[in-house]
N, CA, C, O and the ligand as a Tripos MOL2 file, in Angstrom:
@<TRIPOS>MOLECULE
protein
  173   171    44     0     0
PROTEIN
NO_CHARGES

@<TRIPOS>ATOM
      1 N          52.1470   90.6590  -17.9470 N.3       1 MET1
      2 CA         51.8990   90.8230  -19.3750 C.3       1 MET1
      3 C          52.4770   89.6490  -20.1380 C.2       1 MET1
      4 O          53.5780   89.1860  -19.8410 O.2       1 MET1
      5 N          51.7430   89.1740  -21.1100 N.am      2 VAL2
      6 CA         52.2010   88.0710  -21.9510 C.3       2 VAL2
      7 C          52.0540   88.4860  -23.4150 C.2       2 VAL2
      8 O          51.5640   89.5700  -23.7310 O.2       2 VAL2
      9 N          52.4900   87.5930  -24.2880 N.am      3 PHE3
     10 CA         52.3350   87.8750  -25.7070 C.3       3 PHE3
     11 C          51.4600   86.8240  -26.3490 C.2       3 PHE3
     12 O          51.6820   85.6260  -26.1720 O.2       3 PHE3
     13 N          50.4820   87.2640  -27.0820 N.am      4 LYS4
     14 CA         49.6320   86.3640  -27.8520 C.3       4 LYS4
     15 C          49.7570   86.7480  -29.3160 C.2       4 LYS4
     16 O          49.4790   87.8860  -29.6930 O.2       4 LYS4
     17 N          50.1730   85.8010  -30.1350 N.am      5 ASN5
     18 CA         50.3010   86.0800  -31.5670 C.3       5 ASN5
     19 C          51.1560   87.3130  -31.8290 C.2       5 ASN5
     20 O          50.8360   88.1550  -32.6680 O.2       5 ASN5
     21 N          52.2730   87.3910  -31.0690 N.am      6 ASN6
     22 CA         53.2020   88.5170  -31.2250 C.3       6 ASN6
     23 C          52.5790   89.8560  -30.8720 C.2       6 ASN6
     24 O          53.0720   90.9030  -31.2910 O.2       6 ASN6
     25 N          51.4980   89.8280  -30.1040 N.am      7 GLU7
     26 CA         50.9330   91.0800  -29.6380 C.3       7 GLU7
     27 C          50.9210   91.0660  -28.1140 C.2       7 GLU7
     28 O          50.6440   90.0370  -27.4990 O.2       7 GLU7
     29 N          51.2210   92.2120  -27.5090 N.am      8 PRO8
     30 CA         51.1870   92.2790  -26.0550 C.3       8 PRO8
     31 C          49.7640   92.1000  -25.5440 C.2       8 PRO8
     32 O          48.8000   92.5710  -26.1470 O.2       8 PRO8
     33 N          49.6640   91.4130  -24.4280 N.am      9 TYR9
     34 CA         48.3450   91.1670  -23.8430 C.3       9 TYR9
     35 C          48.4670   91.2190  -22.3300 C.2       9 TYR9
     36 O          49.2950   90.5290  -21.7370 O.2       9 TYR9
     37 N          47.6310   92.0460  -21.7130 N.am     10 CYS10
     38 CA         47.6960   92.2150  -20.2620 C.3      10 CYS10
     39 C          46.7400   91.2510  -19.5700 C.2      10 CYS10
     40 O          45.5350   91.2510  -19.8210 O.2      10 CYS10
     41 N          47.3120   90.4290  -18.6910 N.am     11 LEU11
     42 CA         46.4780   89.4670  -17.9590 C.3      11 LEU11
     43 C          45.7100   90.1480  -16.8340 C.2      11 LEU11
     44 O          44.6670   89.6630  -16.3950 O.2      11 LEU11
     45 N          46.2380   91.2780  -16.3740 N.am     12 PHE12
     46 CA         45.5660   91.9710  -15.2720 C.3      12 PHE12
     47 C          44.2310   92.5500  -15.7360 C.2      12 PHE12
     48 O          43.2110   92.4510  -15.0540 O.2      12 PHE12
     49 N          44.2780   93.1580  -16.9240 N.am     13 CYS13
     50 CA         43.1070   93.8710  -17.4200 C.3      13 CYS13
     51 C          42.3190   93.0570  -18.4390 C.2      13 CYS13
     52 O          41.2400   93.4660  -18.8670 O.2      13 CYS13
     53 N          42.8650   91.8950  -18.8300 N.am     14 ASP14
     54 CA         42.2320   91.1130  -19.8900 C.3      14 ASP14
     55 C          42.0480   91.9880  -21.1290 C.2      14 ASP14
     56 O          40.9840   92.0250  -21.7470 O.2      14 ASP14
     57 N          43.1240   92.6850  -21.4590 N.am     15 ASN15
     58 CA         43.0610   93.6810  -22.5170 C.3      15 ASN15
     59 C          44.4240   93.7540  -23.1860 C.2      15 ASN15
     60 O          45.4350   93.4450  -22.5550 O.2      15 ASN15
     61 N          44.4700   94.1500  -24.4320 N.am     16 LYS16
     62 CA         45.7650   94.2810  -25.1060 C.3      16 LYS16
     63 C          46.1340   95.7350  -25.3400 C.2      16 LYS16
     64 O          47.1180   96.0220  -26.0210 O.2      16 LYS16
     65 N          45.3780   96.6320  -24.7990 N.am     17 ASP17
     66 CA         45.7220   98.0500  -24.9170 C.3      17 ASP17
     67 C          45.3480   98.7480  -23.6180 C.2      17 ASP17
     68 O          44.2900   99.3680  -23.5090 O.2      17 ASP17
     69 N          46.2310   98.6350  -22.6430 N.am     18 CYS18
     70 CA         45.9460   99.2300  -21.3340 C.3      18 CYS18
     71 C          47.1820   99.9520  -20.8250 C.2      18 CYS18
     72 O          48.2260   99.9570  -21.4780 O.2      18 CYS18
     73 N          47.0560  100.5510  -19.6710 N.am     19 VAL19
     74 CA         48.1370  101.3620  -19.1190 C.3      19 VAL19
     75 C          49.3840  100.5290  -18.8610 C.2      19 VAL19
     76 O          50.4990  101.0300  -19.0040 O.2      19 VAL19
     77 N          49.2130   99.2640  -18.4820 N.am     20 HIS20
     78 CA         50.3740   98.4120  -18.1930 C.3      20 HIS20
     79 C          51.2160   98.1900  -19.4440 C.2      20 HIS20
     80 O          52.4440   98.2600  -19.3930 O.2      20 HIS20
     81 N          50.5670   97.9290  -20.5410 N.am     21 ILE21
     82 CA         51.2890   97.6980  -21.7850 C.3      21 ILE21
     83 C          51.9210   98.9920  -22.2630 C.2      21 ILE21
     84 O          53.0400   98.9870  -22.7770 O.2      21 ILE21
     85 N          51.2140  100.0970  -22.1000 N.am     22 GLY22
     86 CA         51.8000  101.3810  -22.4420 C.3      22 GLY22
     87 C          53.0510  101.6400  -21.6250 C.2      22 GLY22
     88 O          54.0250  102.1970  -22.1320 O.2      22 GLY22
     89 N          53.0280  101.2390  -20.3620 N.am     23 PHE23
     90 CA         54.1890  101.4160  -19.4960 C.3      23 PHE23
     91 C          55.3590  100.5760  -19.9760 C.2      23 PHE23
     92 O          56.4910  101.0570  -20.0280 O.2      23 PHE23
     93 N          55.0990   99.3430  -20.3200 N.am     24 VAL24
     94 CA         56.1680   98.4540  -20.7810 C.3      24 VAL24
     95 C          56.8230   99.0300  -22.0330 C.2      24 VAL24
     96 O          58.0480   99.0410  -22.1480 O.2      24 VAL24
     97 N          56.0160   99.5010  -22.9560 N.am     25 PHE25
     98 CA         56.5710  100.0320  -24.1990 C.3      25 PHE25
     99 C          57.2560  101.3770  -23.9870 C.2      25 PHE25
    100 O          57.9750  101.8490  -24.8690 O.2      25 PHE25
    101 N          57.0420  102.0010  -22.8300 N.am     26 SER26
    102 CA         57.7060  103.2670  -22.5610 C.3      26 SER26
    103 C          59.1250  103.0540  -22.0380 C.2      26 SER26
    104 O          59.8970  104.0040  -21.9150 O.2      26 SER26
    105 N          59.4620  101.7990  -21.7320 N.am     27 LEU27
    106 CA         60.8080  101.4980  -21.2560 C.3      27 LEU27
    107 C          61.7190  101.2940  -22.4600 C.2      27 LEU27
    108 O          61.4810  100.3850  -23.2550 O.2      27 LEU27
    109 N          62.7570  102.1150  -22.6160 N.am     28 PRO28
    110 CA         63.6000  102.0460  -23.8240 C.3      28 PRO28
    111 C          64.2000  100.6650  -24.0550 C.2      28 PRO28
    112 O          64.2080  100.1810  -25.1870 O.2      28 PRO28
    113 N          64.6970  100.0300  -23.0150 N.am     29 ASP29
    114 CA         65.3260   98.7230  -23.1850 C.3      29 ASP29
    115 C          64.3100   97.6940  -23.6540 C.2      29 ASP29
    116 O          64.5970   96.8890  -24.5400 O.2      29 ASP29
    117 N          63.1470   97.7200  -23.0710 N.am     30 VAL30
    118 CA         62.1080   96.7670  -23.4560 C.3      30 VAL30
    119 C          61.6520   97.0320  -24.8830 C.2      30 VAL30
    120 O          61.4860   96.1090  -25.6810 O.2      30 VAL30
    121 N          61.4580   98.2840  -25.1830 N.am     31 TYR31
    122 CA         60.9890   98.6490  -26.5220 C.3      31 TYR31
    123 C          61.9770   98.1760  -27.5840 C.2      31 TYR31
    124 O          61.5840   97.6940  -28.6460 O.2      31 TYR31
    125 N          63.2690   98.3230  -27.2770 N.am     32 LYS32
    126 CA         64.3030   97.9020  -28.2220 C.3      32 LYS32
    127 C          64.2100   96.4000  -28.4740 C.2      32 LYS32
    128 O          64.2580   95.9500  -29.6190 O.2      32 LYS32
    129 N          64.0770   95.6350  -27.4020 N.am     33 ILE33
    130 CA         64.0080   94.1740  -27.5340 C.3      33 ILE33
    131 C          62.7620   93.7710  -28.3150 C.2      33 ILE33
    132 O          62.8210   92.9070  -29.1900 O.2      33 ILE33
    133 N          61.6510   94.3930  -27.9970 N.am     34 LEU34
    134 CA         60.4050   94.0500  -28.6890 C.3      34 LEU34
    135 C          60.4910   94.4130  -30.1660 C.2      34 LEU34
    136 O          59.9680   93.6920  -31.0160 O.2      34 LEU34
    137 N          61.1410   95.5150  -30.4680 N.am     35 SER35
    138 CA         61.2840   95.9270  -31.8610 C.3      35 SER35
    139 C          62.1030   94.9030  -32.6370 C.2      35 SER35
    140 O          61.7890   94.5810  -33.7830 O.2      35 SER35
    141 N          63.1550   94.3970  -32.0020 N.am     36 ILE36
    142 CA         63.9980   93.3790  -32.6410 C.3      36 ILE36
    143 C          63.1800   92.1310  -32.9270 C.2      36 ILE36
    144 O          63.3590   91.4830  -33.9580 O.2      36 ILE36
    145 N          62.2830   91.7990  -32.0080 N.am     37 LYS37
    146 CA         61.4440   90.6160  -32.1810 C.3      37 LYS37
    147 C          60.3220   90.8610  -33.1870 C.2      37 LYS37
    148 O          59.6130   89.9330  -33.5760 O.2      37 LYS37
    149 N          60.1710   92.0890  -33.5950 N.am     38 GLY38
    150 CA         59.1400   92.4140  -34.5700 C.3      38 GLY38
    151 C          57.7910   92.6690  -33.9380 C.2      38 GLY38
    152 O          56.7620   92.6190  -34.6130 O.2      38 GLY38
    153 N          57.7910   92.9450  -32.6310 N.am     39 ILE39
    154 CA         56.5440   93.2170  -31.9230 C.3      39 ILE39
    155 C          56.3230   94.7200  -31.8740 C.2      39 ILE39
    156 O          57.1770   95.4680  -31.3990 O.2      39 ILE39
    157 N          55.1990   95.1440  -32.3550 N.am     40 LYS40
    158 CA         54.9200   96.5710  -32.4410 C.3      40 LYS40
    159 C          53.9920   97.0080  -31.3030 C.2      40 LYS40
    160 O          53.1510   96.2490  -30.8210 O.2      40 LYS40
    161 N          54.1850   98.2510  -30.9040 N.am     41 SER41
    162 CA         53.2850   98.8080  -29.9100 C.3      41 SER41
    163 C          51.8700   98.9060  -30.4870 C.2      41 SER41
    164 O          51.7060   99.2110  -31.6690 O.2      41 SER41
    165 N          50.8590   98.6520  -29.6740 N.am     42 PRO42
    166 CA         49.4800   98.7420  -30.1580 C.3      42 PRO42
    167 C          49.1000  100.1640  -30.5360 C.2      42 PRO42
    168 O          48.1440  100.3690  -31.2830 O.2      42 PRO42
    169 N          49.8220  101.1360  -30.0390 N.am     43 LYS43
    170 CA         49.5040  102.5210  -30.3460 C.3      43 LYS43
    171 C          49.9290  102.9000  -31.7640 C.2      43 LYS43
    172 O          49.7320  104.0400  -32.1840 O.2      43 LYS43
    173 ZN         46.6990   96.1170  -17.7630 Zn       44 ZN44
@<TRIPOS>BOND
     1     1     2 1
     2     2     3 1
     3     3     4 2
     4     3     5 am
     5     5     6 1
     6     6     7 1
     7     7     8 2
     8     7     9 am
     9     9    10 1
    10    10    11 1
    11    11    12 2
    12    11    13 am
    13    13    14 1
    14    14    15 1
    15    15    16 2
    16    15    17 am
    17    17    18 1
    18    18    19 1
    19    19    20 2
    20    19    21 am
    21    21    22 1
    22    22    23 1
    23    23    24 2
    24    23    25 am
    25    25    26 1
    26    26    27 1
    27    27    28 2
    28    27    29 am
    29    29    30 1
    30    30    31 1
    31    31    32 2
    32    31    33 am
    33    33    34 1
    34    34    35 1
    35    35    36 2
    36    35    37 am
    37    37    38 1
    38    38    39 1
    39    39    40 2
    40    39    41 am
    41    41    42 1
    42    42    43 1
    43    43    44 2
    44    43    45 am
    45    45    46 1
    46    46    47 1
    47    47    48 2
    48    47    49 am
    49    49    50 1
    50    50    51 1
    51    51    52 2
    52    51    53 am
    53    53    54 1
    54    54    55 1
    55    55    56 2
    56    55    57 am
    57    57    58 1
    58    58    59 1
    59    59    60 2
    60    59    61 am
    61    61    62 1
    62    62    63 1
    63    63    64 2
    64    63    65 am
    65    65    66 1
    66    66    67 1
    67    67    68 2
    68    67    69 am
    69    69    70 1
    70    70    71 1
    71    71    72 2
    72    71    73 am
    73    73    74 1
    74    74    75 1
    75    75    76 2
    76    75    77 am
    77    77    78 1
    78    78    79 1
    79    79    80 2
    80    79    81 am
    81    81    82 1
    82    82    83 1
    83    83    84 2
    84    83    85 am
    85    85    86 1
    86    86    87 1
    87    87    88 2
    88    87    89 am
    89    89    90 1
    90    90    91 1
    91    91    92 2
    92    91    93 am
    93    93    94 1
    94    94    95 1
    95    95    96 2
    96    95    97 am
    97    97    98 1
    98    98    99 1
    99    99   100 2
   100    99   101 am
   101   101   102 1
   102   102   103 1
   103   103   104 2
   104   103   105 am
   105   105   106 1
   106   106   107 1
   107   107   108 2
   108   107   109 am
   109   109   110 1
   110   110   111 1
   111   111   112 2
   112   111   113 am
   113   113   114 1
   114   114   115 1
   115   115   116 2
   116   115   117 am
   117   117   118 1
   118   118   119 1
   119   119   120 2
   120   119   121 am
   121   121   122 1
   122   122   123 1
   123   123   124 2
   124   123   125 am
   125   125   126 1
   126   126   127 1
   127   127   128 2
   128   127   129 am
   129   129   130 1
   130   130   131 1
   131   131   132 2
   132   131   133 am
   133   133   134 1
   134   134   135 1
   135   135   136 2
   136   135   137 am
   137   137   138 1
   138   138   139 1
   139   139   140 2
   140   139   141 am
   141   141   142 1
   142   142   143 1
   143   143   144 2
   144   143   145 am
   145   145   146 1
   146   146   147 1
   147   147   148 2
   148   147   149 am
   149   149   150 1
   150   150   151 1
   151   151   152 2
   152   151   153 am
   153   153   154 1
   154   154   155 1
   155   155   156 2
   156   155   157 am
   157   157   158 1
   158   158   159 1
   159   159   160 2
   160   159   161 am
   161   161   162 1
   162   162   163 1
   163   163   164 2
   164   163   165 am
   165   165   166 1
   166   166   167 1
   167   167   168 2
   168   167   169 am
   169   169   170 1
   170   170   171 1
   171   171   172 2
@<TRIPOS>SUBSTRUCTURE
     1 MET1         2 RESIDUE 1 A MET
     2 VAL2         6 RESIDUE 1 A VAL
     3 PHE3        10 RESIDUE 1 A PHE
     4 LYS4        14 RESIDUE 1 A LYS
     5 ASN5        18 RESIDUE 1 A ASN
     6 ASN6        22 RESIDUE 1 A ASN
     7 GLU7        26 RESIDUE 1 A GLU
     8 PRO8        30 RESIDUE 1 A PRO
     9 TYR9        34 RESIDUE 1 A TYR
    10 CYS10       38 RESIDUE 1 A CYS
    11 LEU11       42 RESIDUE 1 A LEU
    12 PHE12       46 RESIDUE 1 A PHE
    13 CYS13       50 RESIDUE 1 A CYS
    14 ASP14       54 RESIDUE 1 A ASP
    15 ASN15       58 RESIDUE 1 A ASN
    16 LYS16       62 RESIDUE 1 A LYS
    17 ASP17       66 RESIDUE 1 A ASP
    18 CYS18       70 RESIDUE 1 A CYS
    19 VAL19       74 RESIDUE 1 A VAL
    20 HIS20       78 RESIDUE 1 A HIS
    21 ILE21       82 RESIDUE 1 A ILE
    22 GLY22       86 RESIDUE 1 A GLY
    23 PHE23       90 RESIDUE 1 A PHE
    24 VAL24       94 RESIDUE 1 A VAL
    25 PHE25       98 RESIDUE 1 A PHE
    26 SER26      102 RESIDUE 1 A SER
    27 LEU27      106 RESIDUE 1 A LEU
    28 PRO28      110 RESIDUE 1 A PRO
    29 ASP29      114 RESIDUE 1 A ASP
    30 VAL30      118 RESIDUE 1 A VAL
    31 TYR31      122 RESIDUE 1 A TYR
    32 LYS32      126 RESIDUE 1 A LYS
    33 ILE33      130 RESIDUE 1 A ILE
    34 LEU34      134 RESIDUE 1 A LEU
    35 SER35      138 RESIDUE 1 A SER
    36 ILE36      142 RESIDUE 1 A ILE
    37 LYS37      146 RESIDUE 1 A LYS
    38 GLY38      150 RESIDUE 1 A GLY
    39 ILE39      154 RESIDUE 1 A ILE
    40 LYS40      158 RESIDUE 1 A LYS
    41 SER41      162 RESIDUE 1 A SER
    42 PRO42      166 RESIDUE 1 A PRO
    43 LYS43      170 RESIDUE 1 A LYS
    44 ZN44       173 GROUP 0 **** ****
C-alpha cells in the first residue's frame, strides 16, 4: 500500500478502497499515525 495525494492506495488491487486498506486502518497503531498525518480512512 502506498499513499497518493495523502490518500491510501493499494498497489495490489489498483484501488484505493479495498480490503487491504481496510485492514491497515483497522490497526490501532497505524490508524493513530495516519490520523496525525491528516490521512483519513476512505470509509
Ligand atoms: Zn488491495
